[in-house]
N, C-alpha and C positions, 0 to 999 in steps of 0.2 A: 307467679304464673309466667315468668319470663323464661323462654327456652334456654337451656344451658348447653354451651359448646366448649369442649376442652380439646383443642387440636392435637395436643401431645401430652401423654402421661405414661409413666412406666409402672407396670404392675409386677410385683415380685411374687413368685410361686414358692411352694414349700421346698422345692429342690434348689432354690437360690437363683433360678433363671429369671432375668428381668426382660419383660416383653413390652415394647412400646405400643400403645394403643391410643385411639382417639375416641371421644365420647360425645354423642349428640343426643339431645332430648327434644321431644315434640309433645305438645299437649293434645290429648284426645277429648273431643267434646261431643255431647249428644245433639239431638235435633234442636233443642232449645238453646244451644250455645253454652250449656253448663259443662264444666270440666268433669269428666268421669274416669279419667285415666291418664297415664303418661307412657310414652313410647321412648325407650332408651336403646340407642344403637351403639354397639361397641365394634370398632374396626381395628384389626391388627395392622400395625405399620411396618412390620418386619419386612414383608416382601417389597413394600414401596421403598423403604430405606435401602434394601439391597439393590433394587433397580436404580435408584438415584446414585448409589455408589458406583454401579457399573457404568452409568451414563457419564458421570464425572470422570471416571478413569479413562473411558474411551475418548472423551473430549480432550483430556489432558494429552494422551498419546497422539491423538490426531493433530492437536496444536503443535506438539513437539516435532512431529514429522514435517509439518509445514515449515516450522522454524528452521529445522535442520536442512530442508531442501533449499529454502531461500538463502540461508547462510552459506551453504556449499556453492550456490550459484554466484553469490556476491564475492566469494574468495576465488573461485575458479576463473571468473571472467578476467580480472586483472592479471592472474597468473598466466593466462593464455598469451597476453601481450608480452609479458616478461619472457616467456619461453621462446616466442618468435624472435626476439632480439638476441637472446642468449645463443640461439642456434647459429646466428650470423656473426656473432662476436669474433670467433676465431678467424674466419676468412676476411673480415673487414676491420681487424684490429688496427690497421695502419691508416684507415680512413678517418681523418680528424672530424669530418662532418658527421659521420655515423657515430663515432664515439661520443660526441657532444649530444647527439640525439639520444643515444643509448642511456647516457647518464641521466638526462632529464626525464625520459619516459619511465625508466625502471624505478627511479626514485619516487616518481609520482605514483606509480602503481603500487609500490610497497607501502607508501603513505596511505593509499586508498584501502589496502588490506588492513592496515593498522586501525584506520578509522572504523571499519566494519567491526573489528574486535572490540574497540572502545565503546561502540554503540551497544554491542551485545552485553558487555559488562555493566553498562549503565541503563539497561532496560527498565529497571525499577524507578529510575529518575524520570521526571517529566522531560519530554522532547522539547528542546529549545531550538527554534528555527531562527536563522539570521537572514532576513530579507534585505536585498540590496538592489539597486538599479544597475543594469548592465546591458550592453549591446549583444543581441542574439547572434549576429554575424560573427563577431570575434569569438564569442563563446563556442560556436560550432566549429570554427577553424581549429581552436585549441583542443577541443574535444576529439575530433577525428584524427588529429595528428598522432594520437596514441596508437591508432590502429592502422596507420599507413603501411607499415611493414607487413603486417598480417594480410592486409588487402592485396598488397603487391604479390605476395607468395601465392595467393589464391586467384590471381588475375581478376580482381574485382575493381571496377572503375567507379570512383566516387564523384558524384555531381552534387554541388551545393548551390541551390538557387535561393539566395537570400539577399534582398536589396539592402544597401547600406543605410537607407533613409528610414528604416522602420523605427517606431518608437522604442525606447528602452523598456525592457520588461522588469517586473518586480518579482523576485523569487529567491529561494535559498539556493545559491549557485552550487554548493557541494551536493545537496540532495538531487538537484536537477542533473548534475554531471553524472551521478551514479545511475539515475533512471535512464537518461539518454545513452549513456555508455552501454548499459545492458541491452538496450534496443539495437544499437549499432552492432554489438557483438553477436546478438542472436541473428541479425540479418546476415552477418558474415558466415555464421554456421549454416545458414540455410542455402548458401551458394558455394558449396565445396568445389564445384567445377567452373567457377567464375560467374560474373554477372555484373549488374549495375545497381548501385545503392544511390538513391536520390533523396536528398533532404531539401525540402522546399519550405519557404516561409512567406507569409503574406499578411497584410494588415486587414483585419475584419472590423468594420465599423459596427458599433452596437448602440442602439437607442435605449436610454433608460427613462421610463415614465414614472412620474410620481405626482401626488396630489398635495397641495399646500394652500393655506389661506392667502387671500389677496392682501396686499399691504394696506389697502384702504380701510378694511373693516375686518379684523381678525376674529371679532366676536360673533359674526354672523355665519352660520353654516352655509348660507346661500353664496358666500363669497369663496367657497372652495373652487380652486381652479386646477386643471390638469397642466402639468409642465413636462417638458422633455429636455433631456441633456444627452450629449453624445460622448462616447469614449471609444477608443480604438484598442482592440485585442489583437494579439499576434497568434496566428495559426501556424503550427509546425507539423509537417507531414513527413514521415519516413516511409519510403517505398523501395522494395527490393524485388529483384527478378528471381527469387529463390522458390523453394518448393512450398512455402506457406506454412502456417501453423497447423499441426495435427489437430483434428477435431476433438480428441480427448483431452487436449491441453487448453482449450478455449476457456473453460470455466476456472482456470488457474491464473489467468492473465493479471488480474488485479488483486491477487492475494498479497498481503503484506509480507515483506521479506525480513 
């Protein structure tokens, strides 16, 4: 008397065609609760499987488009910096300071492109982050140095408001460099006729509340006490005087690259 449910079974017809179906049964009872019949429902799964196949295919191509778009952006951004330096190399080839700057920045950006490709090749491997402690002020100075020539060409004034006494931050420096680098370059693209890019940092105190037993009697629930501790976060704000982000791009801001 237990209802039978077979979610998937294939039935072969005389012509050799196999059709997937599901089978469900229900007991039919009279007014006295006695079983007097059984209801069997056969449902073809062909259309459902075709629909699932279409959804999976569309999802695959949608993910592929997002991946390709993110990958193109990750490679195009460092190439933009390299292009800016290469354009000036001929007229400044006798400028030792420029050549030193050129060698350092171009090599850094080429390594950055190589890193993107290495990450793409290793997408099936778990992502391993390397968190370190570092000063955000020095980090931002080194980061924006990559784009100084590009900002000079577009008449963009850079303002970094970052106190030296901020606490060290804990993060993966390489990943943060890629993320912040993309933000800076997008800000530059938004100001083709010049403007101001401001990067400001500030310490944000945060109160953490938790509940713990009192040291006097950990066995008594009545000895639970609320405790508070404090930590300091660092807030980093990028602000430019450009045209802003197009409304149709807002939903793409936090898509993985």
